[in-house]
Structures are given as structure tokens and as C-alpha cells.
KOLRO-957676 format. One record per residue (C-alpha): residue in one letter; x, y, z; residue number from 1. Coordinates in Angstrom, 2 decimals. Layout:
% residues N
@residuo->A east->X north->Y up->Z num->NUM
...
This chain:
% residues 186
@residuo->M east->3.67 north->3.29 up->-86.54 num->1
@residuo->K east->0.01 north->3.17 up->-87.02 num->2
@residuo->Y east->-1.38 north->4.43 up->-90.47 num->3
@residuo->N east->-4.57 north->6.39 up->-90.88 num->4
@residuo->F east->-5.49 north->6.62 up->-94.51 num->5
@residuo->R east->-8.14 north->9.05 up->-95.97 num->6
@residuo->G east->-9.09 north->9.23 up->-99.66 num->7
@residuo->E east->-10.83 north->12.17 up->-101.42 num->8
@residuo->N east->-12.16 north->11.36 up->-104.87 num->9
@residuo->V east->-10.13 north->8.15 up->-104.88 num->10
@residuo->E east->-10.45 north->4.64 up->-103.20 num->11
@residuo->V east->-7.24 north->3.80 up->-101.16 num->12
@residuo->T east->-6.71 north->0.28 up->-102.28 num->13
@residuo->G east->-4.58 north->-2.36 up->-100.41 num->14
@residuo->A east->-1.92 north->-1.97 up->-102.99 num->15
@residuo->I east->-1.60 north->1.74 up->-102.21 num->16
@residuo->K east->-1.58 north->1.42 up->-98.57 num->17
@residuo->E east->0.94 north->-1.38 up->-98.62 num->18
@residuo->Y east->3.25 north->0.95 up->-101.06 num->19
@residuo->V east->2.80 north->3.82 up->-98.58 num->20
@residuo->E east->3.58 north->1.72 up->-95.46 num->21
@residuo->R east->6.60 north->0.28 up->-97.02 num->22
@residuo->K east->8.14 north->3.61 up->-98.19 num->23
@residuo->I east->7.30 north->5.56 up->-95.03 num->24
@residuo->G east->8.69 north->2.56 up->-93.06 num->25
@residuo->K east->12.03 north->3.17 up->-94.43 num->26
@residuo->L east->12.21 north->6.41 up->-92.48 num->27
@residuo->E east->12.53 north->4.32 up->-89.23 num->28
@residuo->R east->16.13 north->3.85 up->-89.85 num->29
@residuo->Y east->16.76 north->7.60 up->-88.90 num->30
@residuo->F east->15.61 north->6.86 up->-85.25 num->31
@residuo->D east->17.17 north->4.92 up->-82.39 num->32
@residuo->T east->13.86 north->3.54 up->-81.35 num->33
@residuo->P east->11.05 north->3.20 up->-83.96 num->34
@residuo->P east->8.35 north->6.09 up->-83.60 num->35
@residuo->T east->5.05 north->5.09 up->-82.05 num->36
@residuo->S east->3.14 north->7.88 up->-83.61 num->37
@residuo->D east->0.33 north->7.86 up->-85.88 num->38
@residuo->V east->0.83 north->8.48 up->-89.60 num->39
@residuo->N east->-1.85 north->10.48 up->-91.29 num->40
@residuo->V east->-2.00 north->9.93 up->-94.95 num->41
@residuo->N east->-4.43 north->11.91 up->-97.13 num->42
@residuo->I east->-4.83 north->11.05 up->-100.69 num->43
@residuo->S east->-7.01 north->13.11 up->-103.26 num->44
@residuo->V east->-7.44 north->13.37 up->-106.86 num->45
@residuo->Y east->-8.71 north->16.50 up->-108.74 num->46
@residuo->N east->-8.68 north->16.84 up->-112.53 num->47
@residuo->E east->-6.09 north->13.95 up->-113.11 num->48
@residuo->E east->-3.67 north->15.57 up->-110.55 num->49
@residuo->Q east->-2.86 north->13.24 up->-107.63 num->50
@residuo->Q east->-2.08 north->14.70 up->-104.29 num->51
@residuo->I east->-0.68 north->13.23 up->-101.07 num->52
@residuo->E east->-0.28 north->14.73 up->-97.75 num->53
@residuo->V east->1.60 north->12.92 up->-95.02 num->54
@residuo->T east->1.60 north->14.34 up->-91.36 num->55
@residuo->I east->3.72 north->12.41 up->-88.65 num->56
@residuo->P east->3.49 north->14.11 up->-85.30 num->57
@residuo->M east->6.09 north->13.23 up->-82.88 num->58
@residuo->T east->7.13 north->14.40 up->-79.33 num->59
@residuo->N east->9.54 north->17.04 up->-80.35 num->60
@residuo->L east->9.03 north->17.19 up->-84.08 num->61
@residuo->L east->6.09 north->17.42 up->-86.45 num->62
@residuo->L east->6.96 north->16.18 up->-89.95 num->63
@residuo->R east->4.63 north->17.16 up->-92.74 num->64
@residuo->A east->4.92 north->17.05 up->-96.39 num->65
@residuo->E east->2.40 north->17.48 up->-99.56 num->66
@residuo->V east->3.10 north->16.68 up->-102.95 num->67
@residuo->Q east->0.90 north->16.91 up->-106.21 num->68
@residuo->H east->1.82 north->14.95 up->-109.20 num->69
@residuo->V east->0.35 north->13.18 up->-112.17 num->70
@residuo->D east->1.28 north->9.71 up->-110.93 num->71
@residuo->L east->0.34 north->8.76 up->-107.49 num->72
@residuo->Y east->3.25 north->6.36 up->-106.94 num->73
@residuo->A east->5.67 north->8.99 up->-108.05 num->74
@residuo->A east->3.81 north->11.54 up->-105.61 num->75
@residuo->I east->4.33 north->8.89 up->-102.90 num->76
@residuo->D east->8.24 north->8.68 up->-103.57 num->77
@residuo->L east->8.50 north->12.53 up->-103.78 num->78
@residuo->V east->6.68 north->12.92 up->-100.29 num->79
@residuo->V east->8.90 north->10.36 up->-98.74 num->80
@residuo->D east->11.95 north->12.11 up->-100.02 num->81
@residuo->K east->10.69 north->15.41 up->-98.54 num->82
@residuo->L east->9.94 north->13.87 up->-95.24 num->83
@residuo->E east->13.54 north->12.15 up->-95.48 num->84
@residuo->R east->14.92 north->15.80 up->-95.91 num->85
@residuo->Q east->13.13 north->17.21 up->-93.04 num->86
@residuo->I east->14.43 north->14.32 up->-90.69 num->87
@residuo->R east->18.04 north->14.70 up->-91.75 num->88
@residuo->K east->17.64 north->18.63 up->-91.48 num->89
@residuo->H east->16.27 north->18.34 up->-87.92 num->90
@residuo->K east->18.99 north->15.92 up->-86.78 num->91
@residuo->T east->21.72 north->18.15 up->-88.11 num->92
@residuo->K east->20.33 north->20.95 up->-86.49 num->93
@residuo->V east->19.94 north->19.24 up->-83.13 num->94
@residuo->N east->23.32 north->17.82 up->-83.40 num->95
@residuo->R east->24.92 north->21.27 up->-84.30 num->96
@residuo->K east->22.90 north->22.64 up->-81.40 num->97
@residuo->F east->24.17 north->20.30 up->-79.06 num->98
@residuo->R east->27.72 north->20.85 up->-79.96 num->99
@residuo->Q east->27.27 north->24.72 up->-79.57 num->100
@residuo->Q east->25.66 north->24.63 up->-76.27 num->101
@residuo->G east->26.76 north->27.70 up->-74.34 num->102
@residuo->S east->27.35 north->29.83 up->-77.51 num->103
@residuo->P east->25.56 north->33.21 up->-77.80 num->104
@residuo->K east->22.08 north->33.16 up->-79.34 num->105
@residuo->H east->21.10 north->35.64 up->-82.06 num->106
@residuo->V east->17.59 north->36.99 up->-81.95 num->107
@residuo->F east->16.05 north->38.97 up->-84.89 num->108
@residuo->A east->13.66 north->41.54 up->-83.53 num->109
@residuo->E east->12.75 north->44.50 up->-86.20 num->110
@residuo->L east->9.06 north->44.49 up->-85.17 num->111
@residuo->E east->8.68 north->48.41 up->-85.38 num->112
@residuo->K east->9.49 north->48.22 up->-89.39 num->113
@residuo->E east->7.04 north->45.25 up->-89.78 num->114
@residuo->A east->4.15 north->47.32 up->-87.60 num->115
@residuo->A east->4.82 north->50.49 up->-90.00 num->116
@residuo->E east->4.08 north->48.21 up->-93.02 num->117
@residuo->F east->0.82 north->47.13 up->-91.72 num->118
@residuo->R east->-0.24 north->50.56 up->-90.26 num->119
@residuo->G east->-1.94 north->51.48 up->-93.58 num->120
@residuo->V east->-4.17 north->48.29 up->-93.46 num->121
@residuo->D east->-7.84 north->49.34 up->-93.21 num->122
@residuo->L east->-9.50 north->47.56 up->-90.24 num->123
@residuo->L east->-12.93 north->45.84 up->-90.77 num->124
@residuo->D east->-15.99 north->46.81 up->-88.80 num->125
@residuo->D east->-16.64 north->44.47 up->-85.75 num->126
@residuo->D east->-19.75 north->42.78 up->-87.65 num->127
@residuo->E east->-17.58 north->42.01 up->-90.62 num->128
@residuo->I east->-14.97 north->39.80 up->-88.87 num->129
@residuo->E east->-15.61 north->36.20 up->-89.20 num->130
@residuo->I east->-13.46 north->33.36 up->-87.72 num->131
@residuo->V east->-13.48 north->30.45 up->-90.10 num->132
@residuo->R east->-11.12 north->28.00 up->-88.48 num->133
@residuo->T east->-9.97 north->27.29 up->-85.02 num->134
@residuo->K east->-6.88 north->25.02 up->-84.22 num->135
@residuo->R east->-5.79 north->23.82 up->-80.85 num->136
@residuo->F east->-2.44 north->22.41 up->-80.05 num->137
@residuo->D east->0.14 north->21.86 up->-77.25 num->138
@residuo->L east->2.85 north->24.34 up->-77.13 num->139
@residuo->K east->6.33 north->22.61 up->-76.90 num->140
@residuo->P east->9.00 north->24.05 up->-74.97 num->141
@residuo->M east->11.76 north->25.19 up->-77.41 num->142
@residuo->D east->14.30 north->27.97 up->-78.25 num->143
@residuo->S east->13.56 north->30.36 up->-81.26 num->144
@residuo->E east->16.13 north->28.50 up->-83.47 num->145
@residuo->E east->14.23 north->25.27 up->-83.24 num->146
@residuo->A east->10.86 north->27.06 up->-83.70 num->147
@residuo->V east->12.07 north->28.59 up->-86.89 num->148
@residuo->L east->13.31 north->25.09 up->-88.01 num->149
@residuo->Q east->9.71 north->23.65 up->-87.25 num->150
@residuo->M east->8.07 north->26.62 up->-89.09 num->151
@residuo->D east->10.18 north->25.94 up->-92.14 num->152
@residuo->M east->9.67 north->22.13 up->-92.18 num->153
@residuo->L east->5.79 north->22.82 up->-92.06 num->154
@residuo->G east->6.02 north->25.52 up->-94.85 num->155
@residuo->H east->4.20 north->28.07 up->-92.64 num->156
@residuo->A east->4.87 north->31.78 up->-92.33 num->157
@residuo->F east->4.70 north->31.69 up->-88.57 num->158
@residuo->F east->4.92 north->29.33 up->-85.66 num->159
@residuo->V east->3.66 north->29.64 up->-82.07 num->160
@residuo->F east->5.90 north->28.14 up->-79.40 num->161
@residuo->E east->6.66 north->28.03 up->-75.55 num->162
@residuo->N east->10.18 north->29.72 up->-74.94 num->163
@residuo->S east->12.08 north->27.13 up->-72.98 num->164
@residuo->M east->14.18 north->29.90 up->-71.43 num->165
@residuo->T east->11.52 north->32.04 up->-70.24 num->166
@residuo->G east->8.35 north->29.77 up->-70.17 num->167
@residuo->T east->6.25 north->32.51 up->-72.27 num->168
@residuo->T east->4.47 north->32.08 up->-75.36 num->169
@residuo->N east->6.33 north->33.28 up->-78.33 num->170
@residuo->V east->5.86 north->33.52 up->-81.99 num->171
@residuo->V east->8.47 north->33.31 up->-84.82 num->172
@residuo->Y east->7.60 north->34.63 up->-88.34 num->173
@residuo->K east->9.11 north->34.94 up->-91.75 num->174
@residuo->R east->9.49 north->38.33 up->-92.88 num->175
@residuo->R east->9.06 north->39.62 up->-96.45 num->176
@residuo->D east->12.88 north->40.25 up->-96.95 num->177
@residuo->G east->13.45 north->36.37 up->-96.15 num->178
@residuo->R east->14.67 north->36.81 up->-92.76 num->179
@residuo->Y east->12.92 north->35.68 up->-89.54 num->180
@residuo->G east->11.34 north->37.73 up->-86.71 num->181
@residuo->L east->10.37 north->36.90 up->-83.05 num->182
@residuo->I east->7.46 north->38.35 up->-81.01 num->183
@residuo->E east->7.92 north->38.08 up->-77.29 num->184
@residuo->P east->5.50 north->39.39 up->-74.59 num->185
@residuo->S east->6.64 north->42.46 up->-72.66 num->186
């Protein structure tokens, strides 16, 4: 793996780099072949609070973890623990899915109720709308269960993906009641 370090309000020293590489390198034991992806490591310090964010984009999986702690080395250990849990969760899910192929899929779709909750929101005038960030990414073919897993691993409230069964762009999202929703084109 190739490491890309970025420090914000802190100098990323050789000792820090070596510690991060050694700790994250231990994650390779979970893979049959060592991943060839880049590892993006962002380290920042604000008001004596150390923050480390690690992102490892792979072919069928995006690993991302972020931790804040007063001790940088403790934060590195905690972020590696989070990444390790994500890998184990993903491997368990993939193995379970492989064993259950052919079983019926359950789809959560209660969009009308969600739409009713948002009907009361006032819309802004056209001149008040401002897009402050644009993201571009490749849509990976997957089913809705795998998309929910990816969304949970990233810690996001929604996830855009290409449905492997239909080939259409879908969105899964976390509802306020803790369950999940799926948005499909008609």
C-alpha cells in the first residue's frame, strides 16, 4: 500500500509515519492478496485535540475511519481498530451473502411517509440556492444490502450506488426511526 500523509497544524514526522504504516500494515492479514490501493492519512491538531482520518479506497469496498483524542498515538490505535471492525463486518456480510444466495431479498420502501414529513419544509428562492461542494465518483454495481453496509461503514446518512440487478442508479438512506429506505427510479 502507498501512504499519502497530510498534516494540518502539525508536522507529520518520520516517527508518526512509521507508526501509522506499521499499524495499518497489520490490516493486510485480512486479505488474500495485499491491497494495492492508496492509504490517505490526514492528521490535524486543534486546541490540543488530535484528529486522524484514514481512507482506503479499494475495488469493492471503501474503508474510512476518523478519531479524535488528546494523544495522537492513541488516536492512531483507535482508528486502526475501527478499520479492522469494518473489514471484519464486511467479510462476515460477504460470506453470509455468499451462503444465502437465492434467498429472497427484503426491500424497505416507505417513501410516501418520508415525503409527507418533508412537505412542510419551505423552499428557498432560486437566487438563494448555492452549491458549495461537488463530488464525483464511480458507481459500483451492488445490491441494496451491500450499499447499506457501505453507507454504515462510511458513517453517512445516504449512499448512491448502481443496482447490480437492474443497472439503474439507486439511493439507500437511513430513516429517522433507524431503519433504511431505498429510492429507485420508476
